[in-house]
C-alpha positions as CSV (number, residue, x, y, z in Angstrom):
1,M,57.7,-0.9,-50.4
2,T,57.7,0.3,-46.8
3,L,56.3,3.7,-45.8
4,R,59.9,4.8,-45.2
5,G,61.0,3.6,-48.6
6,M,58.0,5.4,-50.2
7,A,59.0,8.6,-48.4
8,I,62.6,8.3,-49.6
9,A,61.5,7.6,-53.2
10,A,59.1,10.6,-53.1
11,I,61.9,12.9,-51.8
12,A,64.4,11.6,-54.4
13,F,61.9,12.1,-57.2
14,A,61.2,15.7,-56.0
15,L,64.9,16.4,-56.0
16,F,65.2,15.0,-59.5
17,A,62.2,17.1,-60.8
18,G,63.7,20.2,-59.3
19,A,67.1,19.6,-60.9
20,A,65.5,18.8,-64.2
21,Q,63.9,22.3,-64.2
22,A,67.2,24.0,-63.6
23,G,67.8,24.7,-67.3
24,A,70.3,23.7,-70.0
25,G,74.0,23.7,-69.6
26,E,76.5,26.0,-71.3
27,R,77.1,25.4,-75.0
28,V,80.9,24.6,-75.4
29,S,82.8,23.6,-78.4
30,V,86.4,22.2,-78.5
31,N,88.7,21.8,-81.4
32,T,89.8,18.2,-82.1
33,S,92.9,16.6,-83.5
34,R,91.3,16.0,-86.9
35,G,90.5,19.6,-87.4
36,V,86.7,19.7,-86.6
37,S,84.9,21.2,-83.6
38,Q,83.1,19.0,-81.1
39,P,80.2,20.7,-79.3
40,F,78.6,19.7,-76.1
41,E,76.4,21.0,-73.3
42,F,78.5,21.6,-70.2
43,F,77.1,21.5,-66.7
44,A,79.4,22.8,-64.1
45,T,79.3,22.1,-60.4
46,D,81.1,23.2,-57.2
47,T,83.8,20.9,-55.9
48,P,83.1,18.1,-58.5
49,K,83.8,14.5,-57.5
50,A,84.1,13.2,-61.1
51,G,83.4,14.2,-64.7
52,L,80.9,12.5,-66.9
53,V,80.8,12.4,-70.7
54,L,77.2,11.5,-71.8
55,F,76.2,10.0,-75.1
56,V,72.6,10.1,-76.1
57,G,70.9,7.4,-78.2
58,G,69.3,7.6,-81.6
59,D,71.2,9.6,-84.2
60,G,73.4,11.1,-81.5
61,S,72.3,14.7,-82.0
62,L,71.0,16.8,-79.1
63,G,68.5,18.5,-81.4
64,S,66.6,15.3,-82.0
65,N,67.2,13.8,-78.5
66,A,65.7,16.5,-76.3
67,K,63.7,13.9,-74.4
68,N,66.5,11.3,-74.2
69,F,67.2,9.7,-70.8
70,L,70.6,11.2,-70.5
71,T,69.4,14.6,-71.7
72,R,66.8,14.5,-68.9
73,I,69.2,13.6,-66.1
74,A,72.2,15.8,-67.1
75,G,71.2,18.6,-64.8
76,D,70.5,16.2,-62.0
77,L,73.9,14.6,-62.2
78,A,75.5,18.1,-62.1
79,G,73.3,18.8,-59.0
80,N,74.8,15.7,-57.4
81,G,78.3,16.9,-57.8
82,F,79.5,15.8,-61.3
83,L,80.9,17.8,-64.1
84,V,78.8,16.9,-67.1
85,A,79.5,17.1,-70.9
86,L,76.4,16.1,-72.9
87,V,77.9,15.3,-76.3
88,D,76.4,16.6,-79.6
89,M,77.5,15.9,-83.2
90,P,80.8,17.1,-84.4
91,S,80.9,20.0,-87.0
92,D,81.3,17.7,-90.0
93,K,78.3,15.4,-89.2
94,Q,74.6,15.8,-88.5
95,K,73.8,12.2,-87.5
96,A,75.8,9.2,-86.2
97,N,75.3,5.5,-86.9
98,A,77.1,2.6,-85.2
99,K,80.0,2.7,-87.8
100,F,80.8,6.3,-86.8
101,R,80.3,5.8,-83.1
102,I,83.0,3.1,-83.0
103,S,85.4,5.0,-85.3
104,K,88.8,6.3,-84.4
105,K,87.6,9.8,-85.5
106,H,84.8,9.8,-82.9
107,A,87.2,8.6,-80.2
108,G,89.6,11.3,-81.1
109,D,86.8,13.9,-80.9
110,I,85.7,12.7,-77.5
111,A,89.3,12.7,-76.2
112,A,89.2,16.5,-76.7
113,V,86.0,16.7,-74.6
114,I,87.6,14.5,-71.8
115,K,90.7,16.8,-71.8
116,Y,88.4,19.8,-71.5
117,L,86.8,18.3,-68.4
118,K,90.1,17.4,-66.9
119,G,91.3,21.0,-67.6
120,T,88.4,22.4,-65.8
121,S,89.0,20.2,-62.7
122,D,91.5,17.5,-61.9
123,V,88.9,14.7,-61.5
124,P,88.4,11.2,-62.9
125,V,86.3,11.1,-66.0
126,W,83.7,8.4,-66.8
127,L,81.9,7.7,-70.0
128,V,78.1,7.1,-69.9
129,G,76.0,5.9,-72.8
130,T,72.4,5.0,-73.4
131,S,70.9,2.9,-76.1
132,M,72.8,3.7,-79.4
133,G,75.1,5.9,-77.2
134,T,76.5,2.7,-75.7
135,F,78.3,2.1,-78.9
136,S,80.1,5.5,-78.4
137,A,80.7,5.0,-74.7
138,A,82.1,1.5,-75.0
139,S,84.2,2.1,-78.1
140,V,85.8,5.3,-76.7
141,A,86.4,3.6,-73.4
142,I,88.3,0.8,-75.1
143,K,90.3,3.1,-77.4
144,K,91.1,5.9,-74.8
145,Q,91.5,3.9,-71.6
146,K,94.4,6.0,-70.4
147,L,92.1,9.1,-70.3
148,I,89.1,7.6,-68.4
149,S,88.4,6.0,-65.1
150,G,85.3,3.9,-65.9
151,L,82.2,3.2,-68.1
152,V,78.5,3.2,-67.5
153,L,76.2,1.4,-70.1
154,T,72.4,1.9,-69.9
155,S,69.9,0.2,-72.1
156,S,72.7,-1.3,-74.1
157,V,72.2,-2.2,-77.8
158,T,73.0,-5.9,-78.2
159,R,70.9,-6.8,-81.2
160,S,69.9,-5.4,-84.6
161,K,66.8,-5.7,-86.8
162,P,66.1,-5.6,-90.5
163,G,66.0,-2.0,-91.8
164,H,67.4,-0.4,-88.7
165,K,69.7,2.2,-90.2
166,Y,71.7,3.0,-87.1
167,T,72.7,-0.6,-86.2
168,A,73.1,-1.9,-89.8
169,G,76.2,-4.2,-90.0
170,F,76.3,-4.7,-86.2
171,P,74.0,-7.6,-85.4
172,D,75.5,-8.1,-81.9
173,G,75.6,-4.4,-80.9
174,V,78.2,-3.6,-78.3
175,L,78.8,-7.4,-77.8
176,G,80.6,-7.2,-81.1
177,L,83.2,-4.8,-79.6
178,N,86.4,-5.8,-77.9
179,L,85.0,-5.5,-74.4
180,Q,87.5,-8.1,-73.1
181,K,90.2,-5.4,-73.6
182,L,88.6,-3.0,-71.1
183,K,90.5,-2.8,-67.8
184,K,88.2,-0.2,-66.1
185,P,85.2,-0.5,-63.8
186,V,81.9,-0.9,-65.7
187,L,78.3,-0.4,-64.5
188,I,75.6,-1.9,-66.6
189,I,72.0,-0.7,-66.1
190,Y,68.8,-1.9,-67.6
191,H,65.1,-1.4,-66.8
192,R,63.7,-4.9,-66.3
193,A,60.6,-4.1,-68.4
194,D,62.6,-2.6,-71.4
195,A,60.7,-4.1,-74.4
196,C,62.9,-2.6,-77.1
197,S,63.9,-5.5,-79.4
198,I,67.5,-4.4,-79.8
199,T,68.2,-3.8,-76.1
200,P,66.9,-6.9,-74.2
201,P,67.7,-6.8,-70.5
202,A,68.6,-10.5,-70.5
203,D,71.7,-9.6,-72.6
204,G,73.2,-7.7,-69.6
205,E,74.7,-11.0,-68.4
206,K,76.4,-11.5,-71.8
207,I,78.0,-8.0,-71.6
208,K,79.2,-8.7,-68.1
209,S,80.7,-12.1,-69.1
210,K,82.8,-10.4,-71.8
211,L,84.4,-7.9,-69.3
212,K,87.0,-10.4,-68.1
213,Q,89.7,-7.8,-67.4
214,S,87.5,-5.2,-65.7
215,P,88.4,-4.9,-62.0
216,R,84.7,-4.2,-61.0
217,V,81.5,-5.0,-62.9
218,E,78.0,-4.5,-61.7
219,L,74.8,-5.4,-63.5
220,V,71.7,-3.5,-62.1
221,M,68.0,-4.1,-63.0
222,V,65.7,-1.2,-62.3
223,D,61.9,-1.6,-61.8
224,G,58.9,0.6,-61.7
225,G,58.1,3.9,-63.4
226,K,55.3,5.6,-65.3
227,P,53.2,4.2,-68.1
228,A,55.0,4.6,-71.5
229,K,54.3,7.7,-73.6
230,S,56.4,6.6,-76.5
231,D,57.1,3.3,-78.4
232,P,59.3,0.7,-76.6
233,C,62.6,1.9,-78.2
234,K,62.0,5.6,-77.5
235,A,62.9,7.7,-74.4
236,L,59.5,8.0,-72.6
237,S,59.2,4.3,-71.9
238,A,61.0,1.7,-69.7
239,H,63.8,1.8,-72.3
240,G,64.5,5.4,-71.1
241,F,63.8,4.7,-67.4
242,F,60.6,6.9,-67.7
243,G,59.5,7.8,-64.2
244,V,62.4,6.1,-62.4
245,E,65.2,8.3,-63.7
246,W,66.2,9.0,-60.1
247,K,66.9,5.3,-59.5
248,A,69.4,5.2,-62.4
249,V,71.0,8.4,-61.2
250,D,71.4,7.0,-57.7
251,K,73.0,3.8,-59.1
252,I,75.4,5.8,-61.2
253,E,76.4,8.0,-58.3
254,S,76.9,5.2,-55.8
255,F,79.0,3.2,-58.3
256,I,81.3,6.1,-59.3
257,A,81.6,7.9,-56.0
258,P,80.6,5.4,-53.2
């Protein structure tokens, strides 16, 4: 990297760190069409350029995903001019597996969140998922295309493994969804060094190849970062863009609002 590049990276990381310390969003809950409440952390911003609905990985609950990649960057995305809804579990569930994440119930719940963002500001809304959250983001995007403007998939699940309770019954991960029906722009991001067995970066090309009707698809590989402080499938590793969060934020922003 050139000295100029190193300087830009240092400034970007400092901005990210400052935004990350800005505090949590406002806790909001909306009523859904099936009679439950859907809570989320809402991050407002002045003159937003787009709205983002974020889906964390793991069991989908914010309580157990405090260090998740999307939890860590939610404030930074708001600081960059996006309305952000960081989704939690609905009132009738504590945890989510792949089966719930691809259900019509979940899609209906998230439709209420999307409408909340659009009611706050008349902006395009994008769905962003990481790891297990890519099940949610991709499935809702397919089912609710009229409500959204695009999709971002990070560290996408494309495999399963014996005994993995959240991917049970879904050996192909998001590749088993009807991605070919999606007619919206899609950004796919992986860390090149992601060593999680169910999110191999090489499968990014397989995802891209299925998005035949999408008008714009980009596959991005991120490099660098800090030494892992968690196992390969947890947030504080390459799987969670540990130490290079700002690179992922920059890619998301440039794709959505070039």
